[in-house]
Each structure stands twice: as structure tokens, then as C-alpha cells.
C-alpha positions as a Markdown table, in Angstrom:
| # | Residue | x | y | z |
|---|---|---|---|---|
| 1 | Unk | -8.8 | 33.0 | -63.1 |
| 2 | Unk | -11.8 | 30.7 | -62.8 |
| 3 | Unk | -15.2 | 31.9 | -61.5 |
| 4 | Unk | -14.8 | 30.6 | -58.0 |
| 5 | Unk | -11.4 | 32.2 | -57.6 |
| 6 | Unk | -12.8 | 35.5 | -59.0 |
| 7 | Unk | -15.7 | 35.3 | -56.4 |
| 8 | Unk | -13.2 | 34.7 | -53.7 |
| 9 | Unk | -11.0 | 37.6 | -54.8 |
| 10 | Unk | -14.1 | 39.9 | -54.9 |
| 11 | Unk | -15.0 | 38.8 | -51.4 |
| 12 | Unk | -11.5 | 39.4 | -50.2 |
| 13 | Unk | -11.8 | 43.0 | -51.2 |
| 14 | Unk | -14.6 | 43.6 | -48.7 |
| 15 | Unk | -13.8 | 41.1 | -46.0 |
| 16 | Unk | -12.4 | 43.6 | -43.5 |
| 17 | Unk | -15.4 | 45.9 | -44.2 |
| 18 | Unk | -17.8 | 43.0 | -43.4 |
| 19 | Unk | -16.0 | 42.3 | -40.2 |
| 20 | Unk | -16.4 | 45.9 | -39.2 |
| 21 | Unk | -20.2 | 45.8 | -40.1 |
| 22 | Unk | -20.6 | 42.7 | -37.9 |
| 23 | Unk | -18.9 | 44.4 | -35.0 |
| 24 | Unk | -21.1 | 47.5 | -35.5 |
| 25 | Unk | -24.2 | 45.3 | -35.4 |
| 26 | Unk | -22.9 | 43.6 | -32.2 |
| 27 | Unk | -22.5 | 47.0 | -30.6 |
| 28 | Unk | -25.9 | 48.3 | -31.9 |
| 29 | Unk | -28.5 | 45.5 | -31.5 |
| 30 | Unk | -32.0 | 46.3 | -32.6 |
| 31 | Unk | -35.1 | 44.2 | -31.9 |
| 32 | Unk | -37.6 | 42.7 | -34.3 |
| 33 | Unk | -39.2 | 45.3 | -36.7 |
| 34 | Unk | -37.1 | 48.0 | -35.0 |
| 35 | Unk | -34.0 | 47.4 | -37.1 |
| 36 | Unk | -34.0 | 50.8 | -38.8 |
| 37 | Unk | -30.2 | 51.6 | -38.5 |
| 38 | Unk | -29.2 | 48.0 | -39.2 |
| 39 | Unk | -31.3 | 47.6 | -42.3 |
| 40 | Unk | -30.1 | 51.0 | -43.6 |
| 41 | Unk | -26.5 | 50.2 | -43.0 |
| 42 | Unk | -26.7 | 46.8 | -44.8 |
| 43 | Unk | -28.7 | 48.3 | -47.7 |
| 44 | Unk | -26.3 | 51.2 | -48.1 |
| 45 | Unk | -23.3 | 48.7 | -48.2 |
| 46 | Unk | -24.9 | 46.8 | -51.1 |
| 47 | Unk | -25.8 | 49.9 | -52.9 |
| 48 | Unk | -22.1 | 50.9 | -52.8 |
| 49 | Unk | -21.1 | 47.5 | -54.4 |
| 50 | Unk | -23.1 | 47.4 | -57.5 |
| 51 | Unk | -26.6 | 46.4 | -56.4 |
| 52 | Unk | -29.9 | 48.1 | -57.2 |
| 53 | Unk | -31.4 | 48.5 | -53.8 |
| 54 | Unk | -34.9 | 49.1 | -52.5 |
| 55 | Unk | -35.2 | 50.1 | -48.8 |
| 56 | Unk | -37.8 | 49.9 | -47.4 |
| 57 | Unk | -39.2 | 47.0 | -49.4 |
| 58 | Unk | -42.4 | 44.9 | -49.7 |
| 59 | Unk | -44.3 | 47.1 | -47.4 |
| 60 | Unk | -42.0 | 46.5 | -44.4 |
| 61 | Unk | -40.1 | 49.5 | -43.0 |
| 62 | Unk | -37.0 | 47.5 | -42.1 |
| 63 | Unk | -36.9 | 45.1 | -45.1 |
| 64 | Unk | -34.7 | 45.7 | -48.1 |
| 65 | Unk | -34.0 | 44.0 | -51.5 |
| 66 | Unk | -30.8 | 44.3 | -53.4 |
| 67 | Unk | -30.5 | 43.0 | -56.9 |
| 68 | Unk | -27.7 | 42.2 | -59.4 |
| 69 | Unk | -27.9 | 40.6 | -62.8 |
| 70 | Unk | -30.4 | 41.2 | -65.5 |
| 71 | Unk | -31.7 | 37.8 | -66.6 |
| 72 | Unk | -32.0 | 34.1 | -65.7 |
| 73 | Unk | -33.0 | 32.2 | -62.6 |
| 74 | Unk | -32.9 | 34.1 | -59.3 |
| 75 | Unk | -30.9 | 33.0 | -56.3 |
| 76 | Unk | -32.1 | 34.7 | -53.1 |
| 77 | Unk | -29.5 | 35.1 | -50.2 |
| 78 | Unk | -31.4 | 35.9 | -47.0 |
| 79 | Unk | -29.9 | 38.3 | -44.4 |
| 80 | Unk | -31.2 | 38.5 | -40.9 |
| 81 | Unk | -30.3 | 41.3 | -38.5 |
| 82 | Unk | -32.7 | 41.5 | -35.6 |
| 83 | Unk | -31.4 | 40.9 | -32.1 |
| 84 | Unk | -32.8 | 39.5 | -28.8 |
| 85 | Unk | -34.0 | 41.4 | -25.8 |
| 86 | Unk | -31.3 | 41.6 | -23.1 |
| 87 | Unk | -28.7 | 39.4 | -24.8 |
| 88 | Unk | -28.3 | 41.3 | -28.1 |
| 89 | Unk | -26.9 | 39.4 | -31.0 |
| 90 | Unk | -26.8 | 36.1 | -29.1 |
| 91 | Unk | -28.1 | 34.3 | -32.1 |
| 92 | Unk | -25.4 | 35.7 | -34.4 |
| 93 | Unk | -27.5 | 37.6 | -36.9 |
| 94 | Unk | -24.6 | 39.9 | -37.3 |
| 95 | Unk | -22.8 | 36.9 | -38.9 |
| 96 | Unk | -25.8 | 35.9 | -40.9 |
| 97 | Unk | -26.2 | 39.4 | -42.4 |
| 98 | Unk | -22.6 | 40.0 | -43.2 |
| 99 | Unk | -22.2 | 36.5 | -44.8 |
| 100 | Unk | -25.2 | 37.3 | -47.0 |
| 101 | Unk | -23.6 | 40.6 | -48.0 |
| 102 | Unk | -20.3 | 38.8 | -48.7 |
| 103 | Unk | -22.0 | 36.2 | -50.9 |
| 104 | Unk | -23.8 | 38.9 | -52.8 |
| 105 | Unk | -20.8 | 41.0 | -53.4 |
| 106 | Unk | -18.8 | 37.9 | -54.5 |
| 107 | Unk | -21.5 | 37.0 | -57.0 |
| 108 | Unk | -22.7 | 40.4 | -58.3 |
| 109 | Unk | -19.9 | 41.0 | -60.9 |
| 110 | Unk | -20.4 | 37.5 | -62.2 |
| 111 | Unk | -24.2 | 37.4 | -62.4 |
| 112 | Unk | -24.6 | 38.2 | -66.1 |
| 113 | Unk | -21.8 | 35.9 | -67.1 |
| 114 | Unk | -23.5 | 33.2 | -65.0 |
| 115 | Unk | -26.8 | 33.9 | -66.6 |
| 116 | Unk | -28.6 | 34.3 | -63.3 |
| 117 | Unk | -29.9 | 37.0 | -61.0 |
| 118 | Unk | -28.5 | 37.4 | -57.4 |
| 119 | Unk | -30.8 | 39.0 | -54.8 |
| 120 | Unk | -29.8 | 39.8 | -51.2 |
| 121 | Unk | -33.0 | 40.0 | -49.3 |
| 122 | Unk | -33.1 | 41.8 | -45.9 |
| 123 | Unk | -35.5 | 39.8 | -43.7 |
| 124 | Unk | -36.5 | 41.5 | -40.4 |
| 125 | Unk | -38.0 | 40.0 | -37.3 |
| 126 | Unk | -36.8 | 36.4 | -37.4 |
| 127 | Unk | -36.5 | 36.2 | -33.6 |
| 128 | Unk | -40.2 | 37.1 | -33.2 |
| 129 | Unk | -43.2 | 37.7 | -35.5 |
| 130 | Unk | -41.6 | 36.1 | -38.7 |
| 131 | Unk | -40.7 | 38.7 | -41.2 |
| 132 | Unk | -40.0 | 36.1 | -43.9 |
| 133 | Unk | -43.6 | 35.0 | -43.8 |
| 134 | Unk | -44.7 | 38.6 | -44.4 |
| 135 | Unk | -42.2 | 38.7 | -47.3 |
| 136 | Unk | -43.6 | 35.5 | -48.7 |
| 137 | Unk | -47.1 | 37.0 | -48.6 |
| 138 | Unk | -45.8 | 40.1 | -50.3 |
| 139 | Unk | -44.3 | 38.2 | -53.2 |
| 140 | Unk | -40.6 | 38.5 | -52.3 |
| 141 | Unk | -40.0 | 34.8 | -53.2 |
| 142 | Unk | -42.3 | 34.5 | -56.1 |
| 143 | Unk | -40.5 | 33.0 | -59.1 |
| 144 | Unk | -37.2 | 32.5 | -57.2 |
| 145 | Unk | -35.2 | 29.4 | -58.2 |
| 146 | Unk | -33.7 | 28.9 | -54.8 |
| 147 | Unk | -32.8 | 30.6 | -51.5 |
| 148 | Unk | -30.0 | 30.1 | -49.0 |
| 149 | Unk | -28.6 | 31.6 | -45.8 |
| 150 | Unk | -26.2 | 30.4 | -43.0 |
| 151 | Unk | -26.5 | 30.5 | -39.3 |
| 152 | Unk | -23.8 | 30.5 | -36.6 |
| 153 | Unk | -24.0 | 27.7 | -34.0 |
| 154 | Unk | -21.9 | 25.7 | -31.6 |
| 155 | Unk | -21.4 | 23.0 | -34.3 |
| 156 | Unk | -21.3 | 22.5 | -38.0 |
| 157 | Unk | -24.5 | 21.0 | -39.4 |
| 158 | Unk | -25.4 | 21.0 | -43.1 |
| 159 | Unk | -29.2 | 20.2 | -42.9 |
| 160 | Unk | -30.3 | 20.9 | -39.3 |
| 161 | Unk | -33.6 | 19.7 | -37.9 |
| 162 | Unk | -35.7 | 22.8 | -37.4 |
| 163 | Unk | -38.9 | 22.8 | -35.4 |
| 164 | Unk | -42.2 | 24.4 | -36.3 |
| 165 | Unk | -43.2 | 26.9 | -33.6 |
| 166 | Unk | -46.3 | 29.0 | -32.6 |
| 167 | Unk | -45.9 | 32.1 | -30.4 |
| 168 | Unk | -48.8 | 32.3 | -28.0 |
| 169 | Unk | -49.8 | 34.9 | -25.4 |
| 170 | Unk | -52.4 | 34.1 | -22.7 |
| 171 | Unk | -54.0 | 36.5 | -20.3 |
| 172 | Unk | -56.0 | 35.6 | -17.2 |
| 173 | Unk | -58.7 | 37.9 | -15.7 |
| 174 | Unk | -60.0 | 37.8 | -12.2 |
| 175 | Unk | -61.1 | 40.3 | -9.6 |
| 176 | Unk | -58.9 | 42.4 | -7.3 |
| 177 | Unk | -59.4 | 42.6 | -3.5 |
| 178 | Unk | -57.3 | 43.3 | -0.4 |
| 179 | Unk | -55.1 | 40.2 | 0.0 |
| 180 | Unk | -55.2 | 40.2 | 3.8 |
| 181 | Unk | -58.5 | 42.0 | 4.7 |
| 182 | Unk | -60.9 | 40.3 | 2.2 |
| 183 | Unk | -59.1 | 37.6 | 0.1 |
| 184 | Unk | -62.4 | 35.8 | -0.2 |
| 185 | Unk | -63.8 | 38.6 | -2.4 |
| 186 | Unk | -61.0 | 38.3 | -5.0 |
| 187 | Unk | -60.4 | 36.0 | -7.9 |
| 188 | Unk | -56.7 | 35.5 | -8.2 |
| 189 | Unk | -55.4 | 35.8 | -11.8 |
| 190 | Unk | -51.8 | 35.0 | -10.6 |
| 191 | Unk | -53.0 | 31.7 | -9.3 |
| 192 | Unk | -54.3 | 31.0 | -12.7 |
| 193 | Unk | -51.0 | 31.8 | -14.4 |
| 194 | Unk | -49.1 | 29.7 | -11.8 |
| 195 | Unk | -51.5 | 26.8 | -12.3 |
| 196 | Unk | -51.2 | 27.1 | -16.1 |
| 197 | Unk | -47.4 | 26.9 | -15.8 |
| 198 | Unk | -47.7 | 23.8 | -13.6 |
| 199 | Unk | -50.2 | 22.2 | -16.0 |
| 200 | Unk | -47.8 | 22.7 | -18.9 |
| 201 | Unk | -44.9 | 21.4 | -16.9 |
| 202 | Unk | -46.9 | 18.3 | -16.1 |
| 203 | Unk | -47.7 | 17.9 | -19.8 |
| 204 | Unk | -44.0 | 17.9 | -20.6 |
| 205 | Unk | -43.8 | 14.4 | -19.2 |
| 206 | Unk | -46.1 | 13.1 | -21.9 |
| 207 | Unk | -44.8 | 14.6 | -25.1 |
| 208 | Unk | -42.2 | 13.6 | -27.8 |
| 209 | Unk | -38.5 | 14.6 | -27.3 |
| 210 | Unk | -38.9 | 16.9 | -30.3 |
| 211 | Unk | -41.8 | 18.8 | -28.7 |
| 212 | Unk | -40.7 | 21.9 | -26.8 |
| 213 | Unk | -42.8 | 24.0 | -24.4 |
| 214 | Unk | -41.4 | 27.1 | -22.7 |
| 215 | Unk | -43.0 | 30.2 | -21.3 |
| 216 | Unk | -42.6 | 33.2 | -19.0 |
| 217 | Unk | -45.0 | 35.3 | -16.9 |
| 218 | Unk | -44.8 | 38.7 | -18.4 |
| 219 | Unk | -47.1 | 40.4 | -15.8 |
| 220 | Unk | -47.9 | 38.9 | -12.4 |
| 221 | Unk | -49.6 | 41.8 | -10.6 |
| 222 | Unk | -49.0 | 45.2 | -9.2 |
| 223 | Unk | -48.6 | 44.8 | -5.4 |
| 224 | Unk | -48.3 | 41.9 | -2.9 |
| 225 | Unk | -51.3 | 43.1 | -0.9 |
| 226 | Unk | -53.6 | 43.3 | -3.9 |
| 227 | Unk | -55.0 | 40.1 | -5.4 |
| 228 | Unk | -54.1 | 40.4 | -9.1 |
| 229 | Unk | -57.1 | 40.8 | -11.4 |
| 230 | Unk | -54.9 | 40.5 | -14.5 |
| 231 | Unk | -51.9 | 38.5 | -15.4 |
| 232 | Unk | -50.2 | 37.6 | -18.7 |
| 233 | Unk | -47.8 | 34.9 | -20.1 |
| 234 | Unk | -45.9 | 34.3 | -23.3 |
| 235 | Unk | -45.3 | 30.8 | -24.6 |
| 236 | Unk | -43.5 | 29.1 | -27.4 |
| 237 | Unk | -44.9 | 25.8 | -28.6 |
| 238 | Unk | -42.6 | 23.8 | -30.9 |
| 239 | Unk | -42.9 | 20.5 | -32.7 |
| 240 | Unk | -41.1 | 18.5 | -35.5 |
| 241 | Unk | -43.9 | 19.2 | -38.0 |
| 242 | Unk | -46.6 | 21.7 | -38.5 |
| 243 | Unk | -49.2 | 19.0 | -38.1 |
| 244 | Unk | -47.8 | 17.9 | -34.8 |
| 245 | Unk | -47.6 | 21.5 | -33.7 |
| 246 | Unk | -51.4 | 22.0 | -34.2 |
| 247 | Unk | -52.1 | 18.9 | -32.0 |
| 248 | Unk | -49.7 | 20.0 | -29.3 |
| 249 | Unk | -50.9 | 23.6 | -29.3 |
| 250 | Unk | -54.5 | 22.3 | -28.6 |
| 251 | Unk | -53.2 | 20.4 | -25.5 |
| 252 | Unk | -51.4 | 23.5 | -24.2 |
| 253 | Unk | -54.5 | 25.6 | -24.6 |
| 254 | Unk | -56.4 | 23.0 | -22.7 |
| 255 | Unk | -53.8 | 23.6 | -19.9 |
| 256 | Unk | -54.7 | 27.3 | -19.9 |
| 257 | Unk | -58.4 | 26.6 | -19.9 |
| 258 | Unk | -58.1 | 24.2 | -16.9 |
| 259 | Unk | -56.2 | 26.7 | -14.9 |
| 260 | Unk | -58.8 | 29.4 | -15.6 |
| 261 | Unk | -61.6 | 27.0 | -14.5 |
| 262 | Unk | -59.8 | 25.9 | -11.4 |
| 263 | Unk | -59.3 | 29.5 | -10.2 |
| 264 | Unk | -62.6 | 31.0 | -11.4 |
| 265 | Unk | -60.8 | 33.2 | -13.9 |
| 266 | Unk | -61.5 | 33.9 | -17.5 |
| 267 | Unk | -58.8 | 33.8 | -20.1 |
| 268 | Unk | -57.8 | 35.1 | -23.6 |
| 269 | Unk | -55.3 | 33.5 | -26.0 |
| 270 | Unk | -53.6 | 35.6 | -28.7 |
| 271 | Unk | -51.2 | 34.3 | -31.3 |
| 272 | Unk | -48.3 | 36.8 | -31.8 |
| 273 | Unk | -46.6 | 36.7 | -35.2 |
| 274 | Unk | -46.7 | 33.8 | -37.6 |
| 275 | Unk | -46.4 | 30.1 | -37.2 |
| 276 | Unk | -43.0 | 29.0 | -38.3 |
| 277 | Unk | -42.9 | 25.8 | -40.3 |
| 278 | Unk | -40.3 | 23.0 | -40.1 |
| 279 | Unk | -37.3 | 23.3 | -42.5 |
| 280 | Unk | -37.0 | 21.3 | -45.7 |
| 281 | Unk | -33.4 | 21.2 | -46.9 |
| 282 | Unk | -33.0 | 20.8 | -50.7 |
| 283 | Unk | -30.8 | 17.8 | -51.5 |
| 284 | Unk | -28.9 | 19.3 | -54.4 |
| 285 | Unk | -28.2 | 22.6 | -52.6 |
| 286 | Unk | -27.0 | 20.5 | -49.6 |
| 287 | Unk | -24.7 | 18.3 | -51.7 |
| 288 | Unk | -23.1 | 21.2 | -53.5 |
| 289 | Unk | -22.8 | 23.3 | -50.4 |
| 290 | Unk | -21.2 | 20.4 | -48.5 |
| 291 | Unk | -18.6 | 20.0 | -51.3 |
| 292 | Unk | -17.8 | 23.7 | -51.3 |
| 293 | Unk | -17.7 | 24.0 | -47.6 |
| 294 | Unk | -15.3 | 21.0 | -47.4 |
| 295 | Unk | -13.1 | 22.7 | -50.0 |
| 296 | Unk | -12.9 | 25.7 | -47.6 |
| 297 | Unk | -11.9 | 23.4 | -44.8 |
| 298 | Unk | -15.3 | 23.1 | -43.1 |
| 299 | Unk | -17.0 | 19.7 | -43.6 |
| 300 | Unk | -20.4 | 19.7 | -42.0 |
| 301 | Unk | -22.3 | 17.0 | -40.1 |
| 302 | Unk | -25.7 | 15.8 | -41.4 |
| 303 | Unk | -28.9 | 15.9 | -39.4 |
| 304 | Unk | -28.7 | 12.3 | -38.5 |
| 305 | Unk | -25.4 | 12.9 | -36.8 |
| 306 | Unk | -26.8 | 15.1 | -34.0 |
| 307 | Unk | -29.5 | 14.5 | -31.4 |
| 308 | Unk | -33.0 | 14.7 | -32.8 |
| 309 | Unk | -34.1 | 17.0 | -30.0 |
| 310 | Unk | -31.3 | 19.5 | -30.5 |
| 311 | Unk | -33.2 | 22.0 | -32.6 |
| 312 | Unk | -34.6 | 25.5 | -32.7 |
| 313 | Unk | -37.0 | 27.3 | -35.1 |
| 314 | Unk | -36.8 | 29.8 | -37.9 |
| 315 | Unk | -39.1 | 31.4 | -40.4 |
| 316 | Unk | -36.7 | 30.1 | -43.1 |
| 317 | Unk | -38.7 | 27.0 | -42.6 |
| 318 | Unk | -41.7 | 28.7 | -44.2 |
| 319 | Unk | -39.4 | 29.8 | -47.1 |
| 320 | Unk | -38.3 | 26.2 | -47.6 |
| 321 | Unk | -41.9 | 25.2 | -48.3 |
| 322 | Unk | -42.3 | 27.6 | -51.2 |
| 323 | Unk | -38.8 | 27.6 | -52.8 |
| 324 | Unk | -35.8 | 25.1 | -52.7 |
| 325 | Unk | -33.8 | 26.2 | -49.7 |
| 326 | Unk | -30.8 | 25.5 | -47.5 |
| 327 | Unk | -29.9 | 26.8 | -44.0 |
| 328 | Unk | -26.6 | 25.3 | -42.7 |
| 329 | Unk | -25.3 | 25.9 | -39.2 |
| 330 | Unk | -21.7 | 27.1 | -38.9 |
| 331 | Unk | -19.6 | 26.4 | -35.8 |
| 332 | Unk | -18.0 | 29.5 | -34.2 |
| 333 | Unk | -16.3 | 27.5 | -31.4 |
| 334 | Unk | -18.6 | 28.8 | -28.7 |
| 335 | Unk | -19.0 | 25.7 | -26.5 |
| 336 | Unk | -19.7 | 25.4 | -23.6 |
| 337 | Unk | -21.8 | 28.4 | -24.6 |
| 338 | Unk | -24.7 | 28.2 | -27.1 |
| 339 | Unk | -27.1 | 30.4 | -29.0 |
| 340 | Unk | -29.1 | 33.0 | -26.9 |
| 341 | Unk | -26.4 | 33.4 | -24.3 |
| 342 | Unk | -24.4 | 36.6 | -23.9 |
| 343 | Unk | -21.2 | 34.6 | -24.3 |
| 344 | Unk | -22.3 | 33.4 | -27.7 |
| 345 | Unk | -22.9 | 37.0 | -28.8 |
| 346 | Unk | -19.4 | 37.9 | -27.7 |
| 347 | Unk | -18.0 | 34.9 | -29.7 |
| 348 | Unk | -19.5 | 36.3 | -33.0 |
| 349 | Unk | -16.9 | 39.1 | -33.1 |
| 350 | Unk | -13.8 | 36.8 | -32.5 |
| 351 | Unk | -11.7 | 35.3 | -35.3 |
| 352 | Unk | -13.8 | 32.2 | -35.2 |
| 353 | Unk | -17.0 | 34.2 | -35.7 |
| 354 | Unk | -15.3 | 36.1 | -38.6 |
| 355 | Unk | -14.2 | 32.9 | -40.2 |
| 356 | Unk | -17.9 | 31.9 | -40.3 |
| 357 | Unk | -18.6 | 35.0 | -42.3 |
| 358 | Unk | -16.0 | 34.1 | -44.8 |
| 359 | Unk | -16.8 | 30.4 | -45.0 |
| 360 | Unk | -20.6 | 31.0 | -45.2 |
| 361 | Unk | -20.3 | 33.7 | -47.9 |
| 362 | Unk | -17.9 | 31.8 | -50.1 |
| 363 | Unk | -19.8 | 28.4 | -49.8 |
| 364 | Unk | -23.0 | 30.1 | -50.8 |
| 365 | Unk | -21.4 | 32.0 | -53.7 |
| 366 | Unk | -19.6 | 28.8 | -54.9 |
| 367 | Unk | -22.8 | 26.8 | -54.7 |
| 368 | Unk | -24.6 | 29.3 | -56.8 |
| 369 | Unk | -21.7 | 29.2 | -59.3 |
| 370 | Unk | -22.0 | 25.4 | -59.5 |
| 371 | Unk | -25.7 | 25.5 | -60.2 |
| 372 | Unk | -25.4 | 28.2 | -62.8 |
| 373 | Unk | -22.4 | 26.8 | -64.7 |
| 374 | Unk | -23.9 | 23.3 | -64.7 |
| 375 | Unk | -27.4 | 24.7 | -65.6 |
| 376 | Unk | -28.8 | 22.6 | -62.7 |
| 377 | Unk | -31.6 | 25.0 | -61.9 |
| 378 | Unk | -34.1 | 22.4 | -63.1 |
| 379 | Unk | -32.8 | 19.8 | -60.7 |
| 380 | Unk | -33.7 | 21.8 | -57.6 |
């Protein structure tokens, strides 16, 4: 039996277990940096299948690292497992995590024969804060030869466009007063927030299609008859490159400043988490993954085949700037529903979602085998 067939057979032994883990994650979603049960469950699974596991790892309570193989170049398979507020696993991190486990388990018995090391890295807080950036700073990717992960989506894309993003909170400060008896004595912080939203909405008419601006008012006041002295908003600012992001963020902050000035308020801007960079897809990883995915019956579109403005953001972008990386999107037949909708979350635990676990795990495992058996590490 050749190496790929052996990897597939090894995956087959745990496929039903991985589907069960995915369903458990769907039923038990945990938010960024609160993934205590999820990270423990994933780490325990790998420990039971031949990996040396550290949990917690790299100074993060909900990160883990699982290693197999004793020598040679290191391939890191990234697992994500945080969920979203209100909509749970509507970005499909239960599929991402279990595909990573599946790839790891398929490769672990072959690692020494392949002359490489296989690491499954548990990366918390992708939906907010950017756990992979913390892991980069802690040295988790130091010396790695390459890194891969997969992501469920409403279509198959090998090398998706991924936007850089900054997460910004802004607060406005005014003065409370009785809204009916003495409104002239108040300084309305809600007016500042509303004006800021209008300013940003106006700015949207004068930006590139790949620029994205979206925000919510997280606190608008305590009572209708009290002029709000404090309001807060959360914004995401996205752009095609980190350089464009910095330019666009300056214009957004000007919108906040103008709203404060117009209403007589003061304001404070706070960046939450890390800036996520754009994604650089490694050409060799992409070519090999495409070949293997096609062999599995899942050919993928290329970036140029989809609209340029159809993109999200991920801290895997930051990883791609420090180690050769790949982040394909795998169709789970969710349309007309898309990521971050409850219906998308429900689709992750259907047969189409479970097929993405299998296809993603095996394509990543087979791609690693191709690189190792061809000794192509130096071409990455």
C-alpha cells in the first residue's frame, strides 16, 4: 500500500470520531480565548492518537501543540475552534479543527518514514483578537517549513483573496442632562456616535471595492430621558493590503474626530486585538493541493475566478507572511446561506459539511506526502 493510501486508511479509522467531535463543537460553541472545553477535547484526541501534546501552550490558556515525528522539516496544520457570538459555529471552525485533526492523524504514523515532523497547532481567537499573531510572537512558527489549514465556505477556492483588517473601538464622551427639561445643558454622546456612523457611511462612496467598513453601536445610553454622556462603537476596517489598511484607517478615524467636533464631545480610539494581514498563498503548496483535491473529486477555483470584493479576513494572513502557507476554502453546499449565518452553522454538521472534513484532511495530508517524498521543502 502506498503512502497516500496508508494515510487515507488511517484517516478512515477516525473519520466517524471526527464527525462526532465536529457535532460536539457545534453543540458547545465557545468564544475567542474562552475555548477551554474545545481545546481540551481536541488536545486529548490527539494525545490518544500518538501525538506528544502540550496544553496549554505558548503562554495561551486555550492554545495547544501536538507533535509527531522526530526529525526533518516541520509541517504545521492549524486548527481553529472559537465560535461567534449569537450564531455559534457559523464560520465552520468545527470543520477546520476536525480536518486538522484528521490530517494529523493520517500523517503521524508516516512522519519518521517521510523524514519530517507533523505539528497540529491549536490556534484560539481567530474570530477576534488574533491568536495566531500571539503564537507567532511566542515562536510557534519559528523554523517551520510550511503551514496549512482549510476553511468551509459556500464555494471551493484554492487561493482566496483575504483582506487585512483592523478591529477598532471608539468611545464618545459628553455630558448628561434631562433630555426634556434642560437639553441645552447636555452634550449628546449618542449624537456623536450616530454622526460617526453617517460619516463612515458617506466615506463608503469613495473607497475601493476591496475596502470594507462595518460597525455597531455597542452602548447608546441608559434611558431615553437622559442625554447620553457616554457611547461606544466597534468597527472593522478592511483593505486588500496592510498598506492600504493604514491609509483607510486614518480616514475612518477622521470620521470619528469630525463627529466629536460637530457635537462637542471628546473621543477615544482603542485597537482591540491584532491587525490581520492579507494572505499570501504559496504557489507550490497551491499546485500540489489542487492536484490532490482534484483526485478526491473536489477541483477548486482560483482567486481570479471569483469577484475581487468577495473576501473576509483571517489571522492566517499573518502566518503567511512568516512561513509558506495555504488556506483553501471548501464548499459545504450552503448557498443561499453564507458564513456567519445560523443556517451556515447548521450546514457544517450535514453530510456536505462532513465531506469537507474528509476532503480537507486528506488533501492536506497528501500534499505533505508529496513535498516530503519529493524532497521539495527547499522549493517552498
